[in-house]
C-alpha positions as CSV (number, residue, x, y, z in Angstrom):
1,M,80.6,59.6,78.0
2,S,79.8,63.1,79.3
3,L,77.1,65.8,77.8
4,K,80.3,67.6,77.0
5,Y,81.7,64.9,74.8
6,K,78.2,63.9,73.3
7,L,77.5,68.0,72.3
8,A,81.1,68.1,71.1
9,E,80.9,64.8,69.0
10,L,77.2,66.2,67.6
11,I,78.7,69.4,66.5
12,G,82.3,68.4,65.3
13,T,81.3,65.9,63.3
14,V,78.2,67.9,61.9
15,V,75.4,65.7,63.0
16,Y,77.7,62.9,62.1
17,V,78.5,63.4,58.5
18,G,81.9,63.4,59.7
19,R,81.5,59.6,60.5
20,M,80.8,58.6,56.8
21,P,83.6,55.8,55.9
22,I,84.8,57.5,52.4
23,A,85.4,61.2,52.3
24,P,84.3,62.7,55.3
25,G,85.4,66.0,54.4
26,T,83.9,65.7,51.1
27,W,80.5,65.1,52.2
28,G,81.1,67.8,55.4
29,S,81.7,70.5,52.7
30,L,78.7,69.4,50.4
31,A,76.6,69.6,53.6
32,A,77.5,72.9,53.7
33,L,77.0,73.8,50.3
34,L,73.2,72.3,50.8
35,V,72.6,74.3,53.6
36,W,74.1,77.8,52.4
37,Y,72.0,77.2,49.6
38,I,68.4,76.7,51.2
39,V,69.3,80.1,53.7
40,K,71.5,82.6,51.4
41,P,68.3,83.7,50.3
42,A,67.2,84.6,53.9
43,I,70.3,86.2,55.2
44,S,72.8,88.9,53.8
45,D,76.2,88.3,53.3
46,P,77.1,90.3,56.5
47,L,75.1,87.9,58.7
48,L,76.5,84.6,56.9
49,L,79.9,86.0,57.8
50,L,79.0,86.7,61.3
51,I,77.4,83.1,61.6
52,T,80.6,81.6,59.9
53,G,82.7,83.1,62.7
54,G,80.5,81.8,65.4
55,I,80.7,78.3,63.9
56,F,84.8,78.7,63.9
57,F,84.9,79.5,67.5
58,I,82.7,76.8,68.5
59,G,84.4,74.5,66.0
60,I,87.6,74.8,67.9
61,A,85.9,74.0,71.2
62,A,84.7,70.7,70.0
63,S,87.9,70.0,68.1
64,E,89.2,70.4,71.4
65,I,87.2,67.8,73.0
66,L,87.4,65.8,70.5
67,I,91.0,65.4,69.8
68,K,91.8,64.7,73.5
69,A,88.9,62.0,73.6
70,W,89.9,60.5,70.4
71,N,94.0,60.8,71.2
72,D,94.3,62.1,67.3
73,T,95.5,65.6,66.6
74,D,93.6,65.7,63.5
75,P,90.7,63.4,63.3
76,K,89.3,62.9,59.6
77,A,85.5,62.7,61.8
78,I,85.4,66.3,62.8
79,V,84.1,68.0,59.6
80,I,83.0,71.7,61.1
81,D,85.9,72.5,59.6
82,E,85.2,72.3,56.3
83,W,82.0,73.7,57.0
84,V,83.3,76.8,57.9
85,G,86.0,77.1,55.0
86,M,83.1,76.0,52.7
87,W,80.8,78.5,54.0
88,I,83.8,81.2,53.6
89,A,84.7,80.2,50.1
90,L,81.0,80.7,49.2
91,Y,81.1,84.3,50.9
92,L,79.6,86.9,48.4
93,V,78.8,84.1,46.1
94,P,75.4,84.9,44.4
95,H,72.5,81.9,45.0
96,D,73.2,79.9,42.1
97,I,74.1,76.1,42.6
98,K,76.6,76.5,39.5
99,W,78.7,79.4,41.3
100,G,78.3,77.4,44.7
101,L,79.5,74.3,42.9
102,V,82.5,76.3,41.5
103,A,83.5,77.2,45.0
104,F,82.8,73.9,46.3
105,L,85.4,72.8,43.8
106,F,87.8,75.1,44.5
107,F,87.6,75.2,48.3
108,R,88.2,71.2,47.9
109,L,91.5,71.6,45.6
110,F,92.7,73.8,48.5
111,D,91.9,71.7,51.1
112,I,93.3,68.8,49.4
113,L,96.1,69.9,48.0
114,K,97.0,71.9,51.2
115,P,99.4,74.7,49.1
116,G,101.6,77.1,51.3
117,P,99.8,78.9,54.3
118,V,97.1,75.8,54.0
119,Q,99.7,72.9,55.0
120,I,101.6,75.5,57.5
121,M,98.2,75.5,59.2
122,D,97.4,72.0,59.1
123,D,101.0,71.2,60.5
124,M,99.7,72.6,63.8
125,H,98.3,69.4,65.0
126,D,95.6,71.2,67.4
127,A,92.1,72.5,67.5
128,I,92.8,75.7,66.1
129,G,95.2,73.9,63.4
130,V,92.4,71.5,62.7
131,M,90.0,74.7,61.9
132,M,92.3,77.1,60.5
133,D,93.7,74.8,57.5
134,D,90.1,75.1,56.4
135,V,89.7,78.9,56.7
136,V,92.8,79.5,54.8
137,A,91.6,77.0,51.9
138,G,88.3,78.7,52.2
139,I,89.9,82.1,52.2
140,L,92.1,81.0,49.0
141,A,88.7,79.7,47.2
142,C,86.7,82.9,48.0
143,L,89.6,84.7,46.3
144,V,89.4,82.5,43.1
145,T,85.6,82.3,42.9
146,Q,85.5,86.2,43.2
147,S,88.0,86.6,40.6
148,L,86.1,84.7,38.1
149,L,82.7,86.5,39.2
150,Y,84.6,89.9,38.6
151,F,86.0,88.5,35.5
152,N,82.7,87.0,33.9
153,L,84.5,83.8,33.6
């Protein structure tokens, strides 16, 4: 196996979290929530968004390599997309585990149910589609979470 493949697998599976036998997407989302909770006090919201954008593009590259290597257009072991979606959902969320869990629950709900535009992105069946369905789910979760925060619910 090439170094390129090994690096793509390490990134795409988020250090093999995606290899969990049950609910790898949920585990990937939880890993992203945990790291957000640890790093949030040290970075600004714009920096979090900038890092998320960088991870998005790295995720596309890793997904492209893994899709070809595994001959699967939407491998469940790829969870870097969940990471990006979760960090989008967590954008502007206060450093409070309660609100982090609210964002997590809405993100998982939109990612699993795939309403409207989430399903359209999922139907793309390529590396961009792998990443974009979670981006859209993250945007929806962010909007709902921020609405709840705004109305103090």
